[in-house]
Residue, then its C-alpha position, 0 to 999 in steps of 0.5 A: x708123482x706129484x700131480x700138477x695143479x691142472x691135472x689134479x683140478x681135472x681129476x677132481x672134476x671127473x670124480x665130482x661128476x661121478x658123485x652126482x654133481x653136474x657142475x664144478x668149477x674152481x676159483x681162488x679164496x680172494x674176496x668175492x666181488x659183491x662183498x660191498x654189495x652184500x653189505x649195502x643189502x644187509x644195511x638196507x634191512x633186506x634180510x628180514x629176520x635172518x639175523x645170522x646173515x647180519x652178525x659181524x663174524x658172518x660179514x667178516x667171513x663172507x668178505x674173506x674165506x680165508x678166515x673160514x679156513x686159514x691156508x685156504x688155497x683154492x675153493x671148489x664150487x659144485x652144483x647138483x640138480x634138482x627136478x624141475x617144477x614142471x617135470x611132473x606135469x605130465x605124469x601127475x593127474x589130479x583128476x581124481x584127487x582133492x581139488x584143495x592142493x597146495x604147492x611145494x618148491x621142487x628142491x624140496x620134494x625129496x630128501x633134504x640136500x643138507x643131509x644128502x650132499x655133505x657125505x658126497x663132500x666127504x667122499x670127494x675130500x677123501x678122493x683129493x687126499x688119495x690124489x695128493x698123498x697126504x691129508x688135506x685141510x678142507x672145509x665144506x658147505x652147502x647153503x649152510x656156510x658164511x660164503x657168498x656162494x653165487x659170487x663164488x660159483x659165477x667166478x668159478x665159471x659156472x654161470x651168471x647171477x640172473x635178474x631172479x638172483x640165481x645162478x644160471x647156467x647157459x646149457x643147463x638153467x638154474x635148477x641147481x643147489x650149490x656146494x662149496x669146499x675150501x681146501x689148503x690144496x692149490x688147483x688151477x682156477x677156472x675163468x670167471x663167467x663173464x657174459x650176461x645172458x638175461x639181456x632185456x628180459x624181465x619175465x621174472x621181475x614181472x611174474x613175482x607176485x610180491x615184487x620181491x626182485x629188485x632192479x639191481x639183481x638182489x631181492x627184498x627177502x621180506x617180500x619173497x614167498x620162499x622167506x615168508x613161508x620158510x624163514x619167517x616165523x611170525x605172522x605173515x604181513x597181511x598185504x602179502x598173504x593173498x599174493x602167496x597164492x597156493x605155495x606152502x613151502x618155497x616158491x618156484x615161480x621166478x625160476x619157471x618163467x626163465x627162458x633159460x629153464x624153459x629151453x635147457x633145464x633137464x630132469x634130475x635122475x638123482x634118486x635123493x631128490x625124487x619126489x616123495x608121494x603127494x609132496x609136490x602138491x600136498x592136500x590142504x585139508x589133510x595137512x590141517x590134521x597133522x600133529x607134532x608126531x605125524x609132522x615129524x614122521x611124514x617130513x623126516x629127512x625132508x627139508x619142510x621140516x625147516x618150517x616147523x609145524x606151526x609154520x607149515x600149518x600157518x602156510x597151509x591155511x593161507x593157501x586155503x584162503x587164497x583157494x577161496x573155495x567153500x570146501x575149505x571152510x570146515x577144515x579152517x573151522x576146526x583149525x580156528x577152534x582146535x589148533x593150539x598155536x595161536x598163530x595158526x589160528x590167526x591166520x585160519x581167521x584171515x582164510x575164512x575172511x577170504x572165502x567169505x559167505x554165510x558159513x564162514x561168517x558163522x564160524x568167525x562169529x562163533x569163534x569170537x565168542x570163545x577165543x581168549x588170545x588177543x592176537x587171534x581175536x584181532x585176526x577174527x575181527x579183521x576178517x569180519x570187517x573185511x567180510x562186511x566190506x565185501x558184502x556192502x560192495x557186492 
């Protein structure tokens, strides 16, 4: 017996929940409502070095999901919860641990969702095939395809797009990873989420250290800490380094301050996203000893691998500089002298300038005599000028 589209949608939602998804909704493959807005965002250059967002093919496919899957009749949008960044605050005690620790965004504490979710999406596709009695054409993504996924999620009834640019569910907050499945099967669509529950609240805008959140509910990715520590492959702009704080991969600030998360965000109990030992707050000094082999071994199956070793160590030395603790000088001195990557050495010089003091100045003076890379020499000289200015004003 052929199921009607409403019954079929209900069965699919129940199976999605069984597979571990907390949010699931259905929408049509019609063009998303904010396509023109997205194009203006690209024209402003807010995507930074993420050129894959700006290609003509990507623009066309984001504007019309049917270009991705010809014959698409429905889109299932799913959300799976990851740990709240505050969920370990009571359980973790750093009193007997090194004080020079960084921070990793909580979605990256466990396994990489790009590895975890595809198998669950395929299991859902198999279930749909069984339900309809014949193979179904489908295409699944999780933050990896040319879709305006928050637009689709709002239209599927899963929440609204907040001032922090995240999708916010009114009873579960925003600590969710989104996934989508395009189908050639017609399902009963859910009504769009129409309400805006941000109201006059501006906590996220006020809390963002770099001011990347724009008044029109988008962000200037070029200033976002997540972009700077993950997507940006070159040097972090000088005026933004001190604002990155302790973050070495991603950032949770705009979600942590959101009242909807403070009131309603639940703890994830999915073993795939359980925090790996030490990952929420890595020992910055120990991380500087990572080699390509130990980095790949430590972060196998982790989102942190996306930063690659050079990017991760760049972030680590910036975090050490922002700690401004003289205990970090020996590790930074070693990095400035021994790490092969000029990008890391240059940022290590900056970090020594932020810490200051005679020991840091001595390391910089010695490095200037030995360093042959022009970009690193420029960073050393800049750090020494900064130190000189600080000493004059003291």
